[in-house]
Kinemage of the C-alpha trace (Angstrom):
@kinemage 1
@onewidth
@group {chain A} dominant
@subgroup {mainchain}
@vectorlist {calphas} color= white
{ca unk a 1} P -1.649 24.125 -7.113
{ca unk a 2} L -4.144 21.438 -7.675
{ca unk a 3} L -6.589 20.743 -4.949
{ca unk a 4} L -5.290 18.450 -2.494
{ca unk a 5} L -6.764 14.740 -2.823
{ca unk a 6} L -5.969 12.266 -0.166
{ca unk a 7} L -7.035 8.441 0.481
{ca unk a 8} L -7.301 5.820 3.061
{ca unk a 9} L -7.346 2.098 1.524
{ca unk a 10} L -7.590 -0.360 3.875
{ca unk a 11} L -8.203 -4.414 2.999
{ca unk a 12} L -11.084 -5.850 4.290
{ca unk a 13} L -9.022 -9.048 5.749
{ca unk a 14} L -9.935 -8.315 9.258
{ca unk a 15} L -11.319 -5.584 11.680
{ca unk a 16} L -9.670 -1.890 11.868
{ca unk a 17} L -7.538 -1.300 14.894
{ca unk a 18} L -5.678 1.826 16.814
{ca unk a 19} L -3.025 2.045 13.768
{ca unk a 20} L -5.554 2.060 10.819
{ca unk a 21} L -7.507 4.685 12.818
{ca unk a 22} L -4.379 6.884 13.273
{ca unk a 23} L -3.455 6.554 9.385
{ca unk a 24} L -6.997 7.322 8.343
{ca unk a 25} L -7.044 10.401 10.577
{ca unk a 26} L -3.705 11.656 9.231
{ca unk a 27} L -4.905 11.366 5.632
{ca unk a 28} L -8.407 12.783 6.467
{ca unk a 29} L -7.193 15.760 8.154
{ca unk a 30} L -4.385 16.313 5.590
{ca unk a 31} L -7.357 16.891 3.160
{ca unk a 32} L -9.358 18.596 5.293
{ca unk a 33} L -6.529 21.353 6.037
{ca unk a 34} L -6.168 22.130 2.587
{ca unk a 35} L -9.776 22.237 1.859
{ca unk a 36} L -9.557 19.190 -0.411
{ca unk a 37} L -11.050 15.826 -0.812
{ca unk a 38} L -10.561 12.605 1.130
{ca unk a 39} L -11.298 9.418 -0.682
{ca unk a 40} L -11.950 5.789 0.585
{ca unk a 41} L -10.761 2.856 -1.252
{ca unk a 42} L -11.468 -0.681 -0.480
{ca unk a 43} L -8.286 -2.834 -1.472
{ca unk a 44} L -10.115 -6.183 -1.792
{ca unk a 45} L -7.921 -7.623 -4.609
{ca unk a 46} L -7.123 -10.610 -2.156
{ca unk a 47} L -10.079 -12.924 -2.646
{ca unk a 48} L -8.692 -15.546 -0.509
{ca unk a 49} L -8.471 -13.173 2.422
{ca unk a 50} L -11.099 -10.393 1.738
{ca unk a 51} L -14.405 -10.808 3.402
{ca unk a 52} L -17.289 -8.697 2.400
{ca unk a 53} L -18.447 -8.279 5.949
{ca unk a 54} L -15.456 -6.410 6.906
{ca unk a 55} L -16.329 -3.376 4.285
{ca unk a 56} L -19.461 -2.841 6.301
{ca unk a 57} L -17.288 -2.675 9.643
{ca unk a 58} L -14.806 -0.625 8.076
{ca unk a 59} L -17.589 2.250 7.001
{ca unk a 60} L -18.984 2.070 10.610
{ca unk a 61} L -15.625 2.427 12.192
{ca unk a 62} L -14.703 5.423 10.349
{ca unk a 63} L -17.800 7.126 10.799
{ca unk a 64} L -17.663 6.301 14.453
{ca unk a 65} L -14.412 8.310 14.626
{ca unk a 66} L -16.170 11.054 13.114
{ca unk a 67} L -14.355 10.997 9.706
{ca unk a 68} L -16.272 11.563 6.307
{ca unk a 69} L -15.174 10.625 2.818
{ca unk a 70} L -16.103 12.393 -0.528
{ca unk a 71} L -17.565 10.656 -3.379
{ca unk a 72} L -18.539 6.646 -3.685
{ca unk a 73} L -16.523 4.115 -1.791
{ca unk a 74} L -14.252 2.675 -4.758
{ca unk a 75} L -13.643 -1.236 -4.461
{ca unk a 76} L -10.320 -2.628 -6.090
{ca unk a 77} L -12.384 -5.753 -7.089
{ca unk a 78} L -14.417 -3.571 -9.604
{ca unk a 79} L -11.360 -2.436 -11.338
{ca unk a 80} L -9.600 -5.463 -12.432
{ca unk a 81} L -9.729 -4.294 -16.136
{ca unk a 82} L -7.615 -1.126 -15.314
{ca unk a 83} L -4.778 -3.498 -13.804
{ca unk a 84} L -5.053 -5.819 -16.785
{ca unk a 85} L -4.260 -2.878 -19.305
{ca unk a 86} L -1.212 -1.707 -17.405
{ca unk a 87} L 0.207 -5.140 -16.937
{ca unk a 88} L -0.359 -5.615 -20.654
{ca unk a 89} L 1.430 -2.369 -21.362
{ca unk a 90} L 4.583 -3.310 -19.130
{ca unk a 91} L 4.510 -6.742 -20.935
{ca unk a 92} L 4.677 -5.277 -24.075
{ca unk a 93} L 7.516 -3.146 -23.244
{ca unk a 94} L 9.396 -6.247 -22.471
{ca unk a 95} L 9.775 -5.300 -18.899
{ca unk a 96} L 7.735 -8.770 -17.295
{ca unk a 97} L 8.750 -12.208 -17.020
{ca unk a 98} L 6.734 -14.980 -15.568
{ca unk a 99} L 7.751 -16.679 -12.404
{ca unk a 100} L 6.662 -20.146 -11.519
{ca unk a 101} L 8.535 -20.341 -8.243
{ca unk a 102} L 6.857 -21.501 -5.276
{ca unk a 103} L 7.061 -19.707 -1.992
{ca unk a 104} L 8.967 -22.620 -0.504
{ca unk a 105} L 11.393 -22.436 -3.473
{ca unk a 106} L 11.754 -18.898 -2.992
{ca unk a 107} L 12.661 -18.891 0.540
{ca unk a 108} L 14.985 -21.479 -0.020
{ca unk a 109} L 17.041 -19.610 -2.745
{ca unk a 110} L 16.625 -16.220 -1.214
{ca unk a 111} L 19.446 -14.876 1.120
{ca unk a 112} L 20.173 -11.229 2.470
{ca unk a 113} L 22.643 -9.499 4.762
{ca unk a 114} L 21.621 -9.326 8.225
{ca unk a 115} L 18.722 -6.559 8.638
{ca unk a 116} L 18.216 -6.440 4.893
{ca unk a 117} L 15.221 -7.233 3.026
{ca unk a 118} L 15.744 -10.464 0.926
{ca unk a 119} L 15.636 -10.139 -2.760
{ca unk a 120} L 14.112 -12.297 -5.174
{ca unk a 121} L 17.182 -14.208 -6.694
{ca unk a 122} L 15.643 -14.013 -10.337
{ca unk a 123} L 15.240 -17.809 -10.927
{ca unk a 124} L 12.929 -17.631 -13.836
{ca unk a 125} L 14.187 -14.406 -15.331
{ca unk a 126} L 16.099 -16.187 -17.691
{ca unk a 127} L 14.006 -19.322 -18.678
{ca unk a 128} L 14.446 -20.349 -22.250
{ca unk a 129} L 10.764 -21.176 -22.615
{ca unk a 130} L 7.613 -20.661 -20.316
{ca unk a 131} L 4.317 -22.905 -20.046
{ca unk a 132} L 2.067 -20.448 -19.166
{ca unk a 133} L -0.468 -22.776 -18.680
{ca unk a 134} L 1.193 -23.682 -15.287
{ca unk a 135} L 0.345 -21.260 -12.287
{ca unk a 136} L 2.738 -18.268 -12.374
{ca unk a 137} L 3.260 -14.744 -11.303
{ca unk a 138} L 4.687 -11.987 -13.356
{ca unk a 139} L 7.520 -10.008 -12.257
{ca unk a 140} L 9.085 -6.804 -13.128
{ca unk a 141} L 12.849 -7.068 -14.530
{ca unk a 142} L 14.069 -4.442 -12.151
{ca unk a 143} L 17.305 -3.682 -14.024
{ca unk a 144} L 15.968 -3.219 -17.460
{ca unk a 145} L 13.033 -1.029 -16.151
{ca unk a 146} L 15.442 1.174 -14.318
{ca unk a 147} L 17.643 1.351 -17.292
{ca unk a 148} L 14.685 2.559 -19.516
{ca unk a 149} L 13.520 5.484 -17.023
{ca unk a 150} L 16.997 6.705 -15.549
{ca unk a 151} L 17.242 8.630 -12.429
{ca unk a 152} L 14.050 9.305 -10.419
{ca unk a 153} L 13.148 11.202 -7.493
{ca unk a 154} L 9.978 11.788 -5.356
{ca unk a 155} L 9.059 13.973 -2.427
{ca unk a 156} L 8.267 12.896 1.148
{ca unk a 157} L 6.920 15.743 3.045
{ca unk a 158} L 9.714 18.376 2.849
{ca unk a 159} L 12.233 15.947 1.489
{ca unk a 160} L 13.359 15.229 -1.879
{ca unk a 161} L 14.236 11.299 -2.064
{ca unk a 162} L 16.182 9.606 -4.678
{ca unk a 163} L 14.511 6.699 -5.917
{ca unk a 164} L 16.262 3.427 -5.702
{ca unk a 165} L 14.021 0.617 -7.011
{ca unk a 166} L 16.797 -1.662 -7.589
{ca unk a 167} L 17.064 -2.280 -3.936
{ca unk a 168} L 13.368 -3.824 -3.946
{ca unk a 169} L 14.342 -6.629 -6.320
{ca unk a 170} L 12.278 -7.918 -9.088
{ca unk a 171} L 8.861 -7.533 -7.712
{ca unk a 172} L 5.518 -9.220 -8.296
{ca unk a 173} L 3.155 -7.450 -10.256
{ca unk a 174} L 0.632 -9.864 -10.624
{ca unk a 175} L 0.175 -12.953 -8.415
{ca unk a 176} L -0.774 -16.677 -9.123
{ca unk a 177} L -3.797 -16.107 -7.187
{ca unk a 178} L -4.616 -12.387 -8.054
{ca unk a 179} L -4.626 -10.392 -11.353
{ca unk a 180} L -2.547 -7.614 -9.678
{ca unk a 181} L 0.003 -7.029 -6.916
{ca unk a 182} L -0.278 -4.238 -4.187
{ca unk a 183} L 2.556 -2.440 -6.078
{ca unk a 184} L 0.452 -2.360 -9.340
{ca unk a 185} L -3.031 -1.674 -8.016
{ca unk a 186} L -2.415 1.115 -5.933
{ca unk a 187} L -0.359 2.759 -8.373
{ca unk a 188} L -2.987 2.694 -11.100
{ca unk a 189} L -5.495 3.564 -8.646
{ca unk a 190} L -3.900 6.525 -7.253
{ca unk a 191} L -3.539 7.946 -10.846
{ca unk a 192} L -7.042 6.977 -11.583
{ca unk a 193} L -8.419 8.583 -8.729
{ca unk a 194} L -6.485 11.583 -8.920
{ca unk a 195} L -4.752 11.468 -5.740
{ca unk a 196} L -2.292 14.311 -5.154
{ca unk a 197} L -1.058 13.371 -1.643
{ca unk a 198} L -0.549 10.011 -0.519
{ca unk a 199} L -0.601 10.012 3.393
{ca unk a 200} L 0.345 6.332 4.792
{ca unk a 201} L 2.502 4.680 7.529
{ca unk a 202} L 6.420 4.635 7.276
{ca unk a 203} L 6.151 0.984 6.831
{ca unk a 204} L 5.319 1.553 3.005
{ca unk a 205} L 8.268 4.152 2.559
{ca unk a 206} L 10.376 1.326 0.827
{ca unk a 207} L 7.391 0.504 -1.676
{ca unk a 208} L 7.439 4.059 -2.812
{ca unk a 209} L 10.357 3.625 -4.840
{ca unk a 210} L 8.849 0.885 -6.516
{ca unk a 211} L 5.667 3.001 -7.122
{ca unk a 212} L 7.655 5.927 -8.620
{ca unk a 213} L 9.323 3.834 -11.124
{ca unk a 214} L 5.899 2.393 -12.231
{ca unk a 215} L 4.578 5.931 -12.747
{ca unk a 216} L 7.363 6.930 -14.887
{ca unk a 217} L 7.117 3.625 -17.034
{ca unk a 218} L 3.177 4.176 -17.168
{ca unk a 219} L 3.183 7.867 -17.968
{ca unk a 220} L 1.329 8.609 -14.849
{ca unk a 221} L 1.133 11.618 -12.479
{ca unk a 222} L 3.519 11.726 -9.468
{ca unk a 223} L 1.927 12.590 -6.097
{ca unk a 224} L 3.430 13.989 -3.005
{ca unk a 225} L 3.998 11.634 -0.035
{ca unk a 226} L 3.966 11.831 3.477
{ca unk a 227} L 4.878 8.781 5.637
{ca unk a 228} L 3.655 9.008 9.062
{ca unk a 229} L 5.186 7.388 12.158
{ca unk a 230} L 3.669 4.028 13.134
{ca unk a 231} L 1.835 2.965 16.500
{ca unk a 232} L 3.101 0.295 18.615
{ca unk a 233} L 1.643 -1.805 21.384
{ca unk a 234} L 2.773 -2.141 24.705
{ca unk a 235} L 4.854 -4.957 23.704
{ca unk a 236} L 6.898 -3.118 21.253
{ca unk a 237} L 5.526 -4.747 18.424
{ca unk a 238} L 3.803 -2.423 15.669
{ca unk a 239} L -0.027 -2.819 15.887
{ca unk a 240} L -1.174 -5.106 13.139
{ca unk a 241} L -3.941 -7.686 12.768
{ca unk a 242} L -1.867 -10.579 13.211
{ca unk a 243} L -0.486 -9.310 16.550
{ca unk a 244} L -4.181 -9.002 17.983
{ca unk a 245} L -4.166 -5.255 17.926
{ca unk a 246} L -7.403 -4.103 19.550
{ca unk a 247} L -10.296 -3.686 16.976
{ca unk a 248} L -12.236 -0.440 16.687
{ca unk a 249} L -15.360 -2.533 16.259
{ca unk a 250} L -14.816 -3.795 20.016
{ca unk a 251} L -14.409 -0.353 21.309
{ca unk a 252} L -17.403 0.989 19.118
{ca unk a 253} L -19.699 -2.139 20.305
{ca unk a 254} L -18.839 -1.497 23.826
{ca unk a 255} L -19.851 2.078 23.903
{ca unk a 256} L -16.558 4.097 23.609
{ca unk a 257} L -16.869 7.465 22.207
{ca unk a 258} L -15.316 7.505 18.571
{ca unk a 259} L -14.690 11.100 18.393
{ca unk a 260} L -13.022 11.395 21.619
{ca unk a 261} L -10.811 8.567 20.613
{ca unk a 262} L -9.958 10.254 17.325
{ca unk a 263} L -9.165 13.451 19.038
{ca unk a 264} L -7.022 11.770 21.450
{ca unk a 265} L -4.951 10.305 18.540
{ca unk a 266} L -4.739 13.719 17.145
{ca unk a 267} L -3.088 14.854 20.002
{ca unk a 268} L -0.600 12.188 20.559
{ca unk a 269} L -2.554 10.530 23.527
{ca unk a 270} L -2.388 6.604 22.255
{ca unk a 271} L -4.599 4.425 24.423
{ca unk a 272} L -2.643 1.114 25.169
{ca unk a 273} L 0.008 2.277 22.523
{ca unk a 274} L 2.937 4.300 21.693
{ca unk a 275} L 4.562 5.776 18.291
{ca unk a 276} L 7.524 4.394 16.568
{ca unk a 277} L 9.774 7.470 15.587
{ca unk a 278} L 10.762 7.711 11.984
{ca unk a 279} L 14.180 9.113 12.323
{ca unk a 280} L 16.545 8.202 9.862
{ca unk a 281} L 14.248 7.610 6.977
């Protein structure tokens, strides 16, 4: 078996919170248990929301927790050419189409059964001609892409999962305001960095179906996935920046012991938080 390589890949759009700490610890410890490498990647491709000052805070927070990473810190904003090459390859395969829809238009057109994720209705899929001078995203024609590669599967821990990318609809691979979407960038980066084990929250479980498809289309290696449970606040909401989750920097600046906090998280002692089980996935 190849040496284990994991990564933690936060976006510098705000301060890290306990949920980030838990995920980083899971990825870090998985690598260390297997005498592997733990990499740090900054996903700063969203130029409208990413802030350089948050990068320094991320590094300080992880060091405060007692986590160490191997090699240089990688920033997605320095890797745009890799995404362009991948996007052009998919376009040359006839798998992409430009989408000119605004968010309001998509929201008005989209519908889904109760509890299901709404899918893009394919408004721009059959456009007879497209004026590419207008702002546009690039979407993956999911039906054509799936037909090209056939049945796929991926491993999540001890389970083998049948890939179902069709359930995710025609996802965006390049946004109007960014040269690549999360789906494309993370897939290309994981392959380029030799990631063997993707350790991340179960909130990204559905995205893995898309990433497995992109790996097949681009002839990229397939890692093992380990989707861990999520932390929730006392209000039952998943810990997230938009919900005002406690910032690690706040705890660090007031003099709390970061390594002690990390050990509590490892032991399942979640201060002001609980864990959302992953049953049924």
